[in-house]
ROVODREN-940988 format. One line per 5 residues: number of its first residue (from 1); their letters; for each residue x, y, z of N, C-alpha, C, O. Coordinates in Angstrom, 3 decimals, decimal comma. Atoms other than C-alpha are relative to their C-alpha. Example, Ala and Ser with C-alpha at 12.3 -4.5 7.8 and 13.67 -1.06 7.14 Angstrom:
// ROVODREN-940988
1) as) 0,890:-1,190:0,000:12,300:-4,500:7,800:0,900:1,200:0,000:1,936:1,181:0,665; -0,820:-1,190:-0,060:13,670:-1,060:7,140:-0,770:1,090:0,730:-0,261:2,198:0,899
END
This chain:
// ROVODREN-940988
1) mhpqr) 0,796:-0,352:-0,724:150,837:126,380:78,178:0,566:1,461:0,458:1,500:1,176:1,207; -0,402:-1,151:-0,625:151,743:129,898:79,213:0,206:0,089:1,531:-0,750:-0,221:2,242; -0,307:0,173:-1,026:153,503:130,236:82,385:-0,946:0,906:1,119:-1,100:0,382:2,223; 0,853:-0,216:-0,456:151,104:132,618:83,730:-1,551:-0,295:0,125:-2,210:-0,156:1,156; 1,547:0,884:0,498:147,573:131,039:82,219:0,254:-1,347:1,406:-0,599:-1,732:2,205
6) kqrlm) -0,063:1,285:-0,856:149,419:127,931:84,361:-0,325:0,489:1,271:-1,133:-0,258:1,824; -0,381:-0,748:-1,522:149,782:130,101:87,802:-1,534:-0,176:0,466:-1,928:-0,888:1,390; 1,547:-0,359:0,037:145,772:131,262:87,206:-0,457:-1,262:0,205:-1,281:-1,312:1,118; 0,652:1,439:-0,060:144,979:127,205:86,784:-0,241:-0,230:1,499:-1,359:-0,281:2,011; -0,933:0,247:-1,088:146,801:126,599:89,999:-0,993:0,366:0,781:-1,846:-0,386:1,252
11) iilfi) 0,772:-0,744:-0,961:145,143:129,079:91,921:-1,422:-0,310:-0,309:-2,060:-0,360:0,743; 1,527:0,295:-0,246:141,536:128,270:90,920:-0,381:-0,935:0,250:-1,499:-1,162:0,714; 0,085:1,473:-0,746:142,358:124,693:91,535:0,184:0,185:1,475:-0,731:-0,336:2,113; -0,035:0,139:-1,107:143,466:125,310:94,824:-1,098:0,506:0,841:-1,292:0,073:1,976; 1,188:-1,071:-0,505:140,541:127,702:95,679:-1,097:-1,100:0,007:-1,665:-1,291:1,083
16) llaag) 0,842:0,857:0,287:138,251:125,027:94,362:-0,079:-1,142:1,204:-1,089:-1,466:1,828; -0,435:1,069:-0,973:139,726:122,386:96,666:-0,144:0,504:1,507:-0,790:-0,003:2,424; 0,624:-0,476:-1,573:139,709:124,453:99,733:-1,191:0,347:0,312:-1,575:0,334:1,482; 1,792:-0,168:-0,421:135,788:125,415:99,213:0,078:-1,671:0,004:0,476:-2,155:1,063; 0,274:1,304:0,023:135,340:121,750:98,395:0,411:-0,692:1,514:-0,580:-1,286:1,938
21) laagl) -0,836:0,655:-1,247:137,387:120,331:101,807:-0,859:1,078:0,787:-1,366:0,417:1,693; 0,353:-1,115:-0,875:135,792:123,694:103,587:-1,708:-0,986:0,376:-2,092:-1,317:1,498; 1,219:-0,011:-0,094:132,128:122,455:102,699:-0,161:-1,595:0,095:-1,327:-1,990:0,066; -0,191:1,264:-0,265:133,001:118,782:103,150:-0,156:-0,042:1,949:-1,061:-0,293:2,745; -0,231:-0,365:-1,768:134,373:119,465:106,945:-1,722:0,671:0,822:-2,363:0,069:1,684
26) lgyal) 1,327:-0,397:-0,147:131,000:121,761:107,351:-1,473:-0,939:0,088:-2,338:-0,952:0,963; 1,163:1,226:-0,121:128,449:119,014:106,580:0,379:-0,860:0,970:-0,619:-1,123:1,640; -0,828:1,286:-0,443:130,581:116,319:108,385:-0,620:0,676:1,489:-1,506:0,118:2,135; 0,455:-0,969:-1,385:129,919:118,801:111,516:-1,447:0,258:0,081:-1,948:0,376:1,200; 1,519:-0,127:0,055:126,368:119,268:110,698:-0,580:-0,875:0,593:-1,341:-0,797:1,558
31) kenin) 0,946:1,162:0,031:125,371:115,939:110,401:0,058:-0,565:1,185:-0,760:-1,466:1,370; 0,491:0,341:-1,255:125,860:115,362:113,943:-0,507:0,592:1,134:-0,473:0,080:2,253; 0,692:-0,823:-0,432:124,088:118,085:115,176:-1,328:0,043:-0,879:-1,868:1,146:-0,959; 1,278:0,054:0,716:121,038:117,269:113,077:-0,935:-0,667:1,293:-0,557:-1,576:2,033; 1,581:0,289:-1,168:117,868:116,665:115,567:-0,893:0,097:-0,591:-1,451:1,190:-0,689
36) lfypp) 0,835:0,001:0,476:115,435:115,088:113,572:-1,177:0,042:0,902:-1,007:-0,066:2,117; 1,234:0,478:-0,643:111,729:114,816:114,558:-0,909:-1,313:0,036:-1,512:-1,633:-0,988; 0,639:1,533:0,699:110,089:111,323:114,878:-1,242:-0,037:1,012:-0,988:-0,037:2,216; 1,298:0,394:-0,779:106,345:110,862:116,277:0,248:-1,494:0,254:0,973:-2,307:-0,321; -0,011:1,295:-0,507:105,594:107,952:118,303:-0,293:-1,295:-0,693:0,215:-2,352:-0,318
41) aeivs) -0,067:0,633:0,837:104,333:106,137:115,500:1,373:-0,729:-0,797:1,588:-1,941:-0,802; -1,347:-0,083:0,887:107,718:106,297:113,304:0,984:-0,995:1,018:1,337:-2,129:0,696; -0,534:0,563:-1,079:109,660:105,535:116,924:-0,512:-1,571:0,286:0,410:-2,386:0,308; 0,299:1,342:-0,120:107,715:102,172:117,516:-0,190:-0,783:-1,173:-0,582:-1,940:-1,015; 0,254:1,033:0,691:107,506:100,839:114,354:2,016:-0,253:-0,939:2,365:-0,797:-1,986
46) gkapv) -1,181:-0,029:0,643:111,564:101,435:114,012:0,797:0,600:-0,795:1,945:0,276:-1,101; -0,505:-0,872:1,057:112,109:104,002:111,739:1,215:1,177:0,708:2,215:1,598:0,126; -0,831:-0,704:-0,879:113,723:106,213:114,663:1,434:-0,291:0,321:1,480:-1,269:1,067; -1,682:0,713:-0,636:117,716:105,560:115,415:0,111:0,183:1,429:-0,055:1,054:2,283; -0,656:0,389:-1,895:118,839:104,143:118,619:1,300:0,414:0,228:2,270:0,074:-0,448
51) gkair) -1,342:-0,668:-0,373:121,495:106,116:120,379:0,130:1,303:-0,254:0,839:2,018:0,454; -0,213:-1,310:0,897:121,274:109,111:118,353:-0,964:1,403:0,467:-2,158:1,186:0,674; 0,758:-1,256:-0,577:119,912:112,753:119,510:-1,292:0,451:-1,379:-1,264:0,766:-2,569; 1,501:0,001:0,895:116,220:113,009:118,184:-0,972:0,975:0,583:-0,670:1,389:1,702; 1,640:-0,662:-0,516:113,028:114,882:119,005:-0,858:-0,892:-0,069:-0,845:-1,591:-1,082
56) aggmv) 1,593:0,579:-0,035:109,800:113,212:119,776:-1,247:1,012:0,442:-1,194:1,811:1,377; 1,290:-0,310:-0,670:106,288:114,347:120,126:-1,390:-0,578:-0,186:-1,794:-1,512:-0,880; 1,128:0,589:-0,355:103,143:114,042:121,149:-1,115:0,551:0,942:-1,025:1,652:1,485; 0,989:-0,393:-1,531:100,037:114,182:123,768:0,566:-0,684:1,021:0,617:-1,910:0,922; -0,069:0,645:-1,760:101,113:113,395:127,524:-1,600:-1,047:-0,271:-2,720:-0,631:-0,571
61) qegsv) 1,110:0,155:-0,110:98,909:110,614:127,633:-0,859:-0,227:1,702:-0,263:-0,462:2,753; 0,790:0,021:-1,138:96,175:110,478:130,352:0,624:-1,150:0,872:0,656:-2,279:0,384; -0,165:0,978:-1,336:97,478:108,580:133,870:1,144:-0,672:-0,540:1,341:-1,881:-0,419; -1,559:1,111:0,399:100,976:107,650:132,299:1,151:0,792:0,910:2,252:0,291:1,140; -1,070:-1,099:-1,149:102,844:110,649:134,766:0,304:-0,980:0,958:-0,672:-1,572:1,418
66) qratd) -0,290:0,688:-1,616:104,517:108,671:137,745:1,556:0,991:0,108:2,474:1,091:-0,706; -1,362:-0,931:-0,714:107,280:111,104:139,661:0,520:-0,709:1,234:-0,184:-0,982:2,206; -0,352:0,640:-1,017:109,612:109,442:141,779:0,043:0,815:1,259:0,142:2,027:1,068; 0,270:-0,752:-1,144:109,328:110,575:145,516:1,370:0,253:0,553:1,431:1,088:1,456; -1,765:-0,404:-0,263:113,271:110,811:146,050:0,756:0,981:-1,027:1,836:1,538:-0,836
71) slkir) -0,864:-0,888:0,790:114,179:112,746:143,256:-0,573:0,525:-1,064:-1,776:0,275:-1,142; 0,809:-0,562:0,978:113,426:114,740:140,018:-0,450:-0,896:-1,338:-0,899:-0,394:-2,368; 0,441:1,270:1,157:112,728:111,265:137,727:-1,434:0,185:0,055:-2,210:0,129:1,010; 1,419:0,253:0,088:109,655:111,472:136,239:-0,473:-0,898:-1,763:-0,018:-0,470:-2,823; 0,186:0,776:1,179:108,275:108,862:133,354:-1,629:0,606:-0,448:-2,517:1,108:0,241
76) favtd) 1,213:-0,515:0,755:105,499:109,758:131,078:-0,075:-1,086:-0,990:0,992:-1,673:-1,172; 0,396:-0,339:1,423:103,841:108,539:127,867:-0,237:0,633:-0,823:-1,301:1,220:-0,626; 0,414:-0,837:0,882:103,852:110,346:124,826:-0,926:-1,278:-1,373:-0,620:-2,428:-1,688; 0,792:0,624:0,609:100,998:109,337:122,363:-0,840:0,825:-1,521:-1,818:1,572:-1,482; 1,015:-0,450:0,879:99,803:110,229:118,914:-1,144:-0,541:-0,430:-1,677:-0,371:-1,526
81) ysavv) 1,387:0,949:0,318:96,901:108,064:119,086:-0,033:-1,226:-0,581:-1,039:-1,935:-0,558; -0,309:1,105:0,665:98,294:105,401:117,274:1,201:-0,803:0,303:1,498:-1,692:-0,495; -1,392:0,215:-0,597:101,395:104,516:118,900:0,499:0,752:1,425:0,471:1,980:1,514; -0,285:-0,647:-1,306:102,604:105,120:122,654:1,893:-0,339:0,018:2,490:-1,256:-0,545; -1,286:0,135:-0,134:106,346:105,778:123,676:0,336:0,231:1,377:-0,347:1,113:1,897
86) nveye) -0,129:-0,225:-1,539:107,493:105,803:127,179:1,220:0,977:-0,222:1,986:0,980:-1,185; -0,973:-1,054:-0,224:109,697:108,611:128,216:0,398:0,146:1,506:-0,415:0,214:2,428; -0,657:-0,345:-1,262:112,021:109,138:131,102:0,794:1,479:0,137:1,517:1,900:-0,767; -0,828:-1,280:0,062:113,468:112,433:132,102:0,150:0,428:1,550:-0,639:0,123:2,444; -0,799:-0,521:-1,354:115,223:113,910:135,098:0,471:1,410:0,227:1,578:1,788:-0,157
91) gilpd) -0,082:-1,638:0,099:114,938:117,712:135,841:-1,224:0,275:0,247:-2,037:-0,639:0,377; 0,648:-0,780:-0,315:112,652:120,265:136,531:-1,276:0,333:-1,472:-1,075:1,189:-2,334; 1,266:0,066:1,498:109,167:119,843:133,600:-0,171:1,671:0,039:0,078:2,474:0,938; 0,694:-1,542:0,405:107,883:123,201:132,157:-1,252:0,152:0,940:-1,916:-0,842:1,234; 1,402:0,149:-0,658:104,899:124,511:134,243:-1,069:0,004:-0,638:-2,119:0,188:-0,023
96) lfaeg) 1,185:0,372:0,723:102,645:123,933:131,438:-0,278:-1,188:-0,291:-1,339:-1,406:-0,875; -0,022:1,343:-0,052:103,463:120,094:131,604:-0,877:-0,427:0,570:-0,894:-0,478:1,800; 1,412:0,932:-0,907:99,856:118,161:132,039:0,422:-1,259:-0,960:1,313:-1,431:-1,792; 0,560:1,073:0,860:98,494:114,916:130,813:-1,019:0,490:-0,841:-1,816:1,318:-0,399; 0,755:-0,460:0,685:96,617:115,268:127,596:0,315:1,396:-0,372:-0,599:2,126:-0,754
101) egvvv) -0,143:-0,938:0,746:98,544:118,126:126,574:1,250:-0,471:-0,921:1,791:-1,568:-1,058; -1,159:0,398:1,971:101,166:118,402:123,166:1,349:0,165:1,330:1,466:0,521:2,502; -1,396:0,210:-0,786:104,691:117,854:124,205:1,314:-0,273:-0,952:1,266:-1,119:-1,846; -0,780:0,590:0,973:107,995:117,795:122,548:1,544:-0,392:0,614:2,261:0,559:0,924; -1,224:0,493:-0,749:111,164:115,846:124,050:1,111:-0,071:-0,868:0,913:-0,651:-1,935
106) sgkla) -1,543:0,060:0,402:114,650:116,054:122,941:0,918:-1,154:0,776:1,329:-0,878:1,903; -1,089:1,175:-0,532:116,887:112,812:123,830:0,742:-0,760:-0,958:1,344:-0,363:-1,956; -0,392:1,203:0,862:117,839:109,322:122,617:-0,700:-1,172:0,923:-0,852:-1,559:2,081; 0,750:1,588:-0,605:116,013:106,229:122,472:1,164:-1,148:0,044:2,085:-1,437:-0,720; -0,708:1,268:-0,257:117,462:103,339:123,911:-0,326:-1,174:-0,612:-1,496:-1,167:-0,994
111) edgif) 0,528:0,979:0,074:117,411:99,829:122,907:-0,963:-0,453:0,659:-1,877:-0,998:0,041; 1,384:0,754:-0,877:115,026:98,704:125,552:-1,248:0,853:-0,497:-2,295:0,559:0,080; 1,319:-0,851:0,337:112,379:101,334:123,826:-0,366:1,269:0,846:-1,460:1,834:0,849; 0,728:-0,986:-0,928:112,302:103,903:126,252:0,915:1,108:-0,553:2,057:0,972:-0,991; -0,577:-1,426:0,598:113,009:107,642:125,217:0,581:0,570:1,299:-0,108:0,751:2,303
116) yasev) -0,627:-0,504:-1,360:115,479:108,978:127,800:0,405:1,484:-0,612:1,213:1,687:-1,518; 0,266:-1,328:0,463:114,743:112,909:127,555:0,827:0,634:0,548:0,941:0,173:1,684; -0,959:-1,078:-0,155:117,357:115,640:128,068:-0,919:1,639:0,050:-0,672:2,686:0,649; 0,376:-1,488:-0,195:115,075:118,408:127,497:-1,510:-0,488:-0,372:-1,779:-1,368:-1,190; 1,716:0,076:0,337:110,708:118,775:127,740:-0,051:1,241:-0,319:0,551:2,163:0,231
121) lakhd) 0,582:-1,280:0,004:109,068:121,368:126,163:-1,295:-0,061:-0,343:-1,673:-0,657:-1,351; 1,177:-0,134:0,107:105,716:122,128:126,622:-0,754:1,159:-0,713:-0,218:2,257:-0,864; 0,634:-1,048:0,839:103,268:124,103:124,704:0,079:1,362:0,882:0,351:1,378:2,083; -0,448:-1,085:-1,030:103,476:127,823:125,726:-1,578:0,652:0,196:-1,570:1,793:0,657; 1,324:-0,277:-0,011:99,623:128,342:125,726:-1,441:-0,496:-0,264:-1,413:-1,140:-1,313
126) etymp) 0,976:1,127:0,202:96,293:126,743:125,640:-0,342:-0,273:-1,533:-0,740:-1,368:-1,932; 0,152:0,025:1,686:95,974:127,437:121,692:1,184:-0,525:-0,663:0,988:-1,061:-1,753; -1,139:0,406:0,652:99,442:126,553:120,804:0,575:-1,366:-0,196:1,051:-1,887:0,813; -0,426:1,850:0,326:100,473:122,842:119,458:1,284:0,779:-1,082:1,259:1,522:-2,063; -1,158:0,525:0,716:103,981:122,428:118,497:-0,014:-0,085:-1,697:-0,332:-1,274:-1,722
131) pevse) 0,127:0,151:1,397:103,925:122,484:114,235:0,219:-1,799:-0,312:-0,493:-2,402:-1,116; -0,634:1,394:-0,003:105,744:118,715:114,624:-0,862:-0,542:0,468:-1,353:-1,361:-0,310; 0,998:0,805:-0,873:103,382:117,417:116,984:-1,267:0,517:-0,960:-1,907:-0,442:-1,392; 1,576:-0,394:0,380:100,187:119,236:115,343:-0,013:-0,864:-1,299:-1,129:-1,274:-1,617; 0,029:0,269:1,489:101,206:117,748:111,732:0,283:-1,690:0,204:0,185:-2,383:-0,809
136) alkds) -0,309:1,300:0,027:102,162:114,066:113,268:-1,337:-0,776:0,682:-1,614:-1,970:0,573; 1,280:0,727:-0,517:98,839:113,551:115,166:-1,069:0,072:-1,388:-1,796:-0,889:-1,638; 0,618:-0,042:1,468:97,149:114,932:111,435:0,182:-1,717:-0,583:-0,717:-2,542:-0,742; -0,440:1,100:0,172:99,081:111,973:110,473:-0,580:-1,318:-0,190:-1,077:-1,956:-1,117; 0,457:0,900:-0,311:98,401:109,526:112,323:-1,770:-0,339:-0,070:-2,295:-1,445:-0,198
141) aakra) 1,769:-0,178:0,097:94,263:110,562:112,273:-0,174:-0,588:-1,043:-0,712:-1,696:-1,020; -0,141:0,908:1,327:94,620:109,626:108,759:0,101:-1,304:-0,120:-0,840:-2,030:-0,441; -0,148:1,362:0,121:96,133:106,540:108,791:-1,182:-0,569:0,847:-1,978:-1,316:0,278; 0,978:0,987:-0,736:93,835:105,229:111,450:-1,248:0,199:-1,025:-1,700:-0,864:-1,450; 1,205:0,391:0,650:90,688:106,337:109,261:0,076:-0,825:-1,276:-0,865:-1,405:-1,820
146) elekk) -0,355:0,533:1,450:92,466:105,022:106,120:-0,229:-1,786:0,443:-0,803:-2,560:-0,323; -0,228:1,152:-0,594:92,973:101,704:108,372:-1,316:-0,731:0,121:-1,569:-1,915:-0,104; 1,359:0,343:-0,824:89,339:101,848:109,820:-0,875:-0,124:-1,549:-1,866:-0,853:-1,508; 0,606:0,201:1,324:88,116:102,063:105,865:0,354:-0,762:-0,373:-0,693:-1,360:-0,624; -0,519:1,214:0,061:90,147:99,138:104,942:-1,059:-1,127:0,658:-1,868:-1,805:0,024
151) gsl) 0,293:0,410:-0,683:88,981:97,593:107,435:-1,568:-0,509:0,267:-1,788:-1,604:0,785; 1,282:0,051:0,254:85,051:97,952:107,036:-0,636:-0,109:-1,615:-1,761:0,157:-2,038; 0,611:0,517:1,495:85,231:96,736:103,118:-0,055:-1,107:0,273:-0,465:-1,926:-0,549
END
């Protein structure tokens, strides 16, 4: 092989190796920051990872909001009408947070099944529903209808 051709081949191999290494490191770094969405039905069924940063969403269950008297700690339940997940959050809630309204929470699921939220997002007006929550509620309604149909046969 000609020395100049060998040198070009080595440069191309070095560039490909460096690009592969950079892509691998980028993928590894992003893997830690991926924040996937899980509806309550998937969390209850065990499909959501425990101890990893995830998002969950649904409707705040009526009558489930419990506020601590001595701190900003609040507990409430999020439902997609087929399952319920208990959420604990410490901080100031959005102004539009209310029972019976859509919510998306970011945080970690604990071994005890309680979702410890680090952030609570509420819808920003009376007609908006976060896309993930809307899709989860539709899926839940479809599954309930399918189960009811199978049960009535």
